[in-house]
C-alpha positions as CSV (number, residue, x, y, z in Angstrom):
1,M,119.0,100.6,54.7
2,E,119.4,97.2,56.2
3,A,118.1,96.1,59.7
4,G,117.7,92.9,61.5
5,F,115.2,91.5,64.0
6,D,114.9,88.5,66.1
7,F,112.2,85.9,65.3
8,G,110.9,84.3,68.5
9,V,111.5,80.6,68.4
10,V,108.6,79.6,70.7
11,G,105.6,81.4,69.3
12,A,106.0,84.7,71.0
13,V,105.8,87.9,68.8
14,D,108.8,90.1,69.6
15,A,107.1,93.5,69.1
16,C,110.1,95.4,70.6
17,S,112.3,94.2,67.8
18,F,110.4,96.3,65.3
19,G,110.2,99.3,67.5
20,Q,114.0,99.3,67.8
21,F,114.3,100.4,64.2
22,G,111.2,102.6,64.1
23,L,109.0,101.0,61.5
24,G,105.8,102.4,63.0
25,E,102.7,101.6,61.0
26,S,104.6,100.9,57.8
27,G,108.1,100.2,56.8
28,G,110.1,99.0,53.8
29,L,109.3,96.0,51.7
30,A,111.3,92.9,52.9
31,Q,113.2,92.3,49.7
32,A,115.0,89.3,51.2
33,F,115.1,87.4,54.4
34,D,118.4,85.8,55.0
35,A,117.9,83.5,57.9
36,F,120.9,82.1,59.6
37,R,121.8,80.7,63.0
38,E,123.2,83.1,65.5
39,G,125.4,81.6,68.2
40,R,124.4,81.2,71.8
41,S,124.7,84.5,73.7
42,P,125.5,84.6,77.5
43,G,122.7,83.6,79.7
44,R,120.5,82.3,76.8
45,N,119.8,78.8,75.8
46,D,118.0,79.2,72.5
47,Q,119.2,79.7,69.0
48,V,117.9,83.0,67.6
49,L,116.8,83.3,64.0
50,R,117.9,86.6,62.6
51,F,116.6,88.1,59.4
52,A,118.2,90.8,57.4
53,V,115.6,93.3,56.1
54,R,116.6,95.3,53.1
55,H,114.6,98.5,52.5
56,V,113.3,99.3,49.1
57,G,110.9,102.0,48.1
58,Q,107.6,100.1,48.3
59,S,105.5,100.6,51.5
60,I,104.3,97.6,53.5
61,T,102.6,97.3,56.8
62,V,104.4,95.8,59.8
63,S,101.6,93.1,59.8
64,D,102.7,92.0,56.3
65,L,106.3,92.0,57.4
66,L,105.5,89.7,60.4
67,D,103.6,87.4,58.1
68,I,106.7,87.0,55.9
69,A,108.8,86.3,59.0
70,Y,106.4,83.6,60.2
71,K,106.4,81.8,56.9
72,S,110.2,82.0,56.5
73,G,111.1,80.9,60.0
74,A,108.4,78.6,61.3
75,S,110.0,75.3,60.6
76,L,113.4,76.3,61.9
77,A,111.9,77.9,65.0
78,E,109.9,74.8,65.9
79,G,113.0,72.7,65.7
80,A,114.9,75.1,67.9
81,G,112.4,74.6,70.7
82,L,113.4,71.0,71.3
83,R,116.8,71.5,73.0
84,E,118.0,71.4,76.6
85,L,116.3,73.9,78.9
86,P,118.5,74.9,81.9
87,S,116.2,76.2,84.6
88,D,118.7,78.7,86.0
89,R,119.0,80.8,82.9
90,C,115.9,80.2,80.7
91,R,113.4,82.9,80.0
92,W,109.7,82.3,80.6
93,E,108.8,82.4,76.9
94,E,111.3,79.6,76.2
95,L,109.0,77.3,78.2
96,L,106.2,77.6,75.7
97,A,105.2,74.9,73.3
98,P,106.1,75.9,69.7
99,D,103.1,77.3,67.9
100,V,104.4,80.0,65.6
101,G,101.5,79.9,63.2
102,V,98.8,81.1,65.6
103,L,98.7,84.8,64.5
104,A,100.0,85.1,60.9
105,P,96.9,83.9,59.0
106,S,94.5,86.4,60.7
107,R,96.3,89.7,60.4
108,G,94.7,90.3,57.0
109,A,91.3,90.4,58.7
110,L,92.1,93.5,60.6
111,V,91.1,97.0,59.3
112,L,94.3,99.1,59.8
113,G,95.3,101.8,57.4
114,P,96.0,105.4,58.3
115,E,95.1,106.5,61.8
116,W,94.1,103.0,63.0
117,A,95.8,103.7,66.3
118,R,93.6,106.6,66.9
119,R,90.4,104.7,66.0
120,W,91.2,101.7,68.2
121,S,90.8,102.2,71.9
122,T,91.3,100.6,75.2
123,R,89.2,100.8,78.4
124,W,91.0,100.5,81.8
125,K,89.7,100.5,85.3
126,F,91.3,102.5,88.1
127,D,90.2,103.5,91.6
128,G,88.8,106.7,90.2
129,G,86.7,104.8,87.6
130,P,87.0,103.7,84.0
131,V,89.5,105.4,81.7
132,V,89.5,105.2,77.9
133,Y,92.8,105.6,76.0
134,P,93.3,105.4,72.2
135,V,95.9,102.9,71.2
136,R,98.2,105.7,70.0
137,D,98.5,107.0,73.6
138,L,98.8,103.6,75.3
139,A,102.6,103.6,75.6
140,S,102.5,106.6,77.9
141,L,99.8,105.2,80.3
142,P,101.0,104.4,83.8
143,V,99.6,100.9,84.2
144,R,100.4,100.4,87.9
145,G,97.2,100.6,90.0
146,A,95.0,99.3,87.1
147,Q,92.3,96.8,88.2
148,P,90.9,93.9,86.3
149,V,88.2,95.2,83.9
150,R,86.3,91.9,84.2
151,R,85.4,90.5,87.6
152,F,86.5,86.9,88.6
153,S,83.4,84.9,89.4
154,W,82.9,81.5,91.1
155,R,79.8,79.4,90.7
156,T,78.7,75.8,90.7
157,S,78.9,73.8,87.5
158,Q,81.3,76.2,85.7
159,F,83.7,74.7,83.2
160,H,86.7,76.8,84.0
161,R,88.5,77.0,87.3
162,P,89.2,80.6,88.5
163,G,91.3,81.4,91.6
164,L,94.1,83.5,93.1
165,Q,97.7,82.7,92.7
166,Y,100.3,83.9,95.2
167,M,103.4,85.3,93.4
168,V,106.7,85.6,95.2
169,S,107.9,88.2,92.7
170,T,105.1,90.7,93.7
171,G,104.3,89.5,97.1
172,R,100.6,89.5,96.3
173,H,97.8,87.2,95.0
174,H,96.8,87.6,91.3
175,G,93.5,86.4,89.8
176,F,93.3,83.8,87.0
177,E,90.3,82.3,85.2
178,S,91.6,78.8,84.4
179,H,94.3,76.3,85.3
180,A,96.1,77.2,82.1
181,E,96.3,80.8,83.3
182,Q,97.5,79.7,86.7
183,Q,100.3,77.8,85.0
184,L,101.4,81.0,83.1
185,L,101.5,83.0,86.4
186,L,103.7,80.2,87.9
187,A,106.1,80.4,84.9
188,L,106.3,84.2,85.1
189,D,107.0,84.0,88.8
190,F,109.8,81.5,88.1
191,A,111.5,82.9,85.0
192,G,109.9,86.1,84.1
193,E,112.1,88.7,85.9
194,L,108.7,89.9,87.0
195,I,108.1,93.4,88.4
196,E,104.3,93.5,88.1
197,V,101.5,91.6,86.4
198,L,97.9,92.8,85.7
199,S,95.1,90.3,85.2
200,Q,92.4,91.2,82.6
201,P,94.2,94.6,82.2
202,F,91.9,96.4,79.6
203,R,89.2,95.9,77.0
204,L,90.4,96.5,73.5
205,T,88.0,97.8,70.8
206,F,89.2,97.2,67.3
207,T,87.9,96.9,63.7
208,S,88.1,93.8,61.5
209,A,86.6,92.9,58.1
210,D,83.6,91.6,60.0
211,G,83.0,94.9,61.8
212,P,83.7,96.2,65.3
213,G,85.2,93.7,67.8
214,D,86.5,93.7,71.3
215,H,88.9,91.6,73.3
216,I,90.2,91.5,76.9
217,P,93.8,90.2,77.0
218,D,94.5,87.8,79.9
219,F,97.6,89.5,81.3
220,L,100.0,92.4,81.0
221,A,103.3,91.5,82.6
222,V,105.9,94.1,83.4
223,T,109.4,92.5,83.5
224,G,113.0,93.6,83.7
225,G,113.3,93.0,80.0
226,G,110.2,94.9,79.0
227,S,106.4,94.4,79.0
228,W,104.5,91.4,77.7
229,L,100.9,91.3,76.7
230,V,99.7,87.7,77.0
231,D,96.7,85.6,76.0
232,V,96.3,82.1,77.2
233,R,94.4,79.5,75.1
234,P,95.1,75.8,74.7
235,G,96.1,75.2,71.1
236,E,93.2,72.8,70.3
237,R,90.7,75.4,71.5
238,I,91.9,78.4,69.4
239,K,89.1,79.2,66.9
240,A,89.1,81.5,63.9
241,E,87.5,84.4,65.9
242,D,90.2,84.0,68.6
243,R,92.9,84.3,66.0
244,V,91.5,87.7,64.9
245,R,91.4,88.9,68.5
246,F,94.9,87.7,69.1
247,A,96.1,89.4,65.9
248,A,94.5,92.7,67.1
249,A,96.2,92.4,70.5
250,S,99.6,91.8,68.8
251,E,99.1,95.0,66.7
252,I,98.6,97.2,69.8
253,A,101.5,95.5,71.5
254,L,103.7,96.3,68.5
255,S,102.6,99.9,68.5
256,C,103.5,100.3,72.3
257,G,106.9,98.6,72.2
258,W,105.5,95.6,74.2
259,R,106.0,92.0,73.3
260,Y,103.0,89.7,72.7
261,A,102.6,86.0,73.2
262,V,99.8,83.5,72.9
263,V,100.2,80.6,75.3
264,P,98.9,77.4,73.6
265,G,100.7,75.0,76.0
266,W,104.0,74.2,77.5
267,R,107.0,72.1,76.5
268,P,107.0,68.6,77.8
269,H,107.8,68.2,81.6
270,V,107.9,71.9,82.2
271,Q,104.6,72.0,84.2
272,G,105.5,69.0,86.3
273,T,109.0,70.3,87.3
274,L,107.7,73.8,88.0
275,G,104.9,72.4,90.1
276,T,107.4,70.4,92.1
277,V,109.9,73.2,92.8
278,S,107.2,75.8,93.4
279,A,106.3,73.9,96.6
280,Q,109.4,75.5,98.1
281,R,109.2,78.9,96.3
282,R,108.6,81.0,99.4
283,P,111.5,82.3,101.5
284,L,113.0,79.3,103.4
285,T,115.1,79.4,106.5
286,D,118.2,77.2,106.8
287,P,119.0,76.6,110.5
288,L,121.0,73.4,109.7
289,G,123.2,75.2,107.1
290,L,122.4,72.8,104.3
291,Q,122.2,75.3,101.5
292,P,126.0,76.1,101.4
293,V,126.7,72.3,101.5
294,L,124.4,71.7,98.5
295,L,125.9,74.7,96.5
296,A,129.5,73.6,97.2
297,A,128.8,70.0,96.1
298,V,128.0,71.0,92.5
299,R,130.4,73.9,92.2
300,D,132.9,71.9,90.1
301,K,130.6,69.4,88.4
302,P,126.9,68.3,88.2
303,M,125.5,65.7,90.5
304,E,122.4,63.5,90.4
305,F,119.7,65.0,92.6
306,G,119.3,61.9,94.8
307,A,123.1,61.7,95.4
308,L,123.3,65.4,96.1
309,V,120.7,65.4,99.0
310,A,121.9,62.0,100.3
311,G,125.4,63.5,100.8
312,T,124.1,65.8,103.5
313,E,123.5,65.1,107.2
314,V,119.7,65.4,106.9
315,P,118.7,64.2,103.4
316,A,114.9,64.7,103.9
317,V,115.4,68.4,104.9
318,A,118.1,68.8,102.2
319,R,115.6,67.8,99.5
320,A,113.3,70.7,100.4
321,Q,116.3,73.1,100.5
322,A,117.5,71.8,97.1
323,L,114.1,72.5,95.6
324,H,114.1,76.0,97.0
325,L,117.6,76.6,95.5
326,I,116.3,75.4,92.1
327,W,113.3,77.8,92.3
328,D,115.7,80.6,93.4
329,R,117.9,79.7,90.4
330,R,121.0,79.1,92.5
331,L,120.9,75.5,91.4
332,G,119.8,74.4,87.9
333,V,118.2,71.3,86.3
334,D,117.0,70.5,82.7
335,L,113.4,71.6,82.5
336,A,113.0,69.6,79.3
337,A,113.3,66.3,81.2
338,P,111.4,64.9,84.2
339,L,112.8,65.9,87.6
340,T,113.8,62.6,89.4
341,D,116.6,61.5,91.7
342,R,118.6,60.7,88.5
343,S,118.3,64.3,87.2
344,L,121.6,66.2,87.0
345,V,121.8,69.3,89.2
346,H,124.4,71.9,88.3
347,A,125.5,75.2,89.8
348,G,123.1,78.0,88.9
349,R,124.0,81.1,86.9
350,G,120.9,83.0,88.1
351,G,119.9,83.8,91.6
352,R,117.3,86.3,92.7
């Protein structure tokens, strides 16, 4: 049997890829990984690394298989993250800084084996009180209505900065514990095809070589393309114990058909541009009829941002409308470069 899977080029673990060909807790030994470049598909800007997996008789855990994928694809994946990043058709995970080696070294520290999904458990909080689910039953859990299992607190002299972020996609405020987490919520709101996001969704109890452990992932995001379990930690602050917790979280995501990502940072200029366009992310009226003028101006070819807004009757107002259209993905810019009046603006392929 031969099967293929996509290797995430920006440090995200694509758990769904394994579920698509039913490896479960163990699969076939990867006899050969033939990495090759796959061409750009419609609506996607990245090059996908695809590996062919040839099954032979020997059994191997999915964790081992992922380790091999990381070692084989890390250098190519990092290079693929340095390309142009059109804002109108990028996915949120493409905005991440490359860090494909975060998880691979720590999977060996987990105690898996037979029935691990029954022994590991998750604790959730709903209106009726706490609920405990073994990992093996997690995929069938209706997550809507879940509440954060850890309260957000504010006090003087604390080092992190918690708060509430309003998200256009859900129409609600969502809690975060740091500026880094707030930036993730902004990226999900912009490019995540977001349906729902849960902060501090559950407490995971797992077993490693050092004994019992627990971990609360930062977010569970339900998107049009599937669910993402996400942890946020700046790359320079990821310690050995964090790697074990992240590896445990990736295992349960894999077992549920979710995807998992560690957010160590963002590609250059992404945060600055998203911060600028997010100022006009809420619904915006257009009494002067400037939006059709802006869209028509770039229909045939891109224009510099400054020239685009200057060509309207009210440039100052057109600037706000243009930023709104970029957020709404009806106009597009390159997120891999600073947003200035010299930035080229093109017709968007997205739109909400």
